[in-house]
C-alpha positions in Angstrom: -67.3 126.3 -47.3 -65.7 125.2 -44.0 -64.5 121.6 -43.7 -65.0 119.7 -40.7 -64.0 116.1 -39.7 -66.3 113.8 -37.9 -65.0 110.5 -36.3 -67.9 108.2 -37.3 -68.4 105.0 -35.1 -71.3 103.9 -37.6 -73.7 104.4 -34.5 -76.6 106.9 -34.3 -74.9 109.7 -32.4 -72.0 110.5 -34.7 -74.1 110.0 -37.9 -76.9 112.6 -36.6 -73.7 114.9 -35.9 -72.5 114.6 -39.4 -76.1 115.1 -40.8 -76.5 118.2 -38.6 -73.1 119.4 -39.7 -73.9 119.0 -43.4 -77.3 120.7 -43.1 -75.5 123.6 -41.3 -73.5 124.1 -44.7 -70.1 122.6 -43.6 -68.3 120.2 -46.2 -68.3 117.0 -44.0 -65.7 114.5 -43.9 -66.4 111.1 -42.0 -63.5 109.3 -40.8 -62.8 106.3 -38.7 -59.9 104.2 -37.3 -59.6 100.7 -38.5 -58.1 98.8 -35.4 -58.6 95.1 -36.4 -58.7 93.2 -39.4 -62.2 93.9 -40.5 -64.1 96.1 -42.8 -66.0 99.1 -41.7 -68.8 98.8 -44.1 -71.5 100.7 -41.8 -69.4 103.6 -41.9 -68.8 103.6 -45.5 -72.6 103.1 -46.1 -73.4 106.0 -43.9 -71.0 108.3 -45.7 -72.3 106.9 -49.0 -76.0 107.8 -48.0 -75.0 111.3 -46.7 -72.8 112.1 -49.8 -69.8 112.8 -47.7 -66.2 111.9 -48.2 -64.8 108.8 -46.2 -61.6 108.4 -44.7 -60.2 105.0 -43.2 -57.2 105.5 -41.0 -55.4 102.2 -40.8 -54.3 101.6 -37.4 -54.5 97.7 -37.5 -50.7 97.1 -36.9 -50.1 99.8 -34.2 -53.1 98.5 -32.4 -51.8 95.0 -32.4 -48.4 95.7 -31.5 -49.2 98.2 -29.0 -52.3 97.1 -27.5 -53.2 93.6 -28.1 -49.7 92.2 -27.6 -48.9 94.3 -24.8 -52.2 93.0 -23.1 -51.1 89.6 -23.7 -47.7 89.8 -22.5 -48.9 91.4 -19.3 
C-alpha cells in the first residue's frame, strides 16, 4: 500500500482529499503545522474519525522568531 501525506487545515477541502485518497486505497497520513501556541483539535478529530495517522509539525518557535518578531520589528 502506498503512503501519502496530506496537509490538513481542519477544513472541508483537505478533509475530503484525505477521504478520497483513503477510499482509493492509499495509506493516508494527515499532517498539520503548529504555528501558534494552541491545539489543533479539529485536525486531530478528523484524523481520528478517518482512522488515519496524525502528525503535528511544531513550528511555534520558528514562526514566532522568523515571522511575528520580524513583523513587529519592521
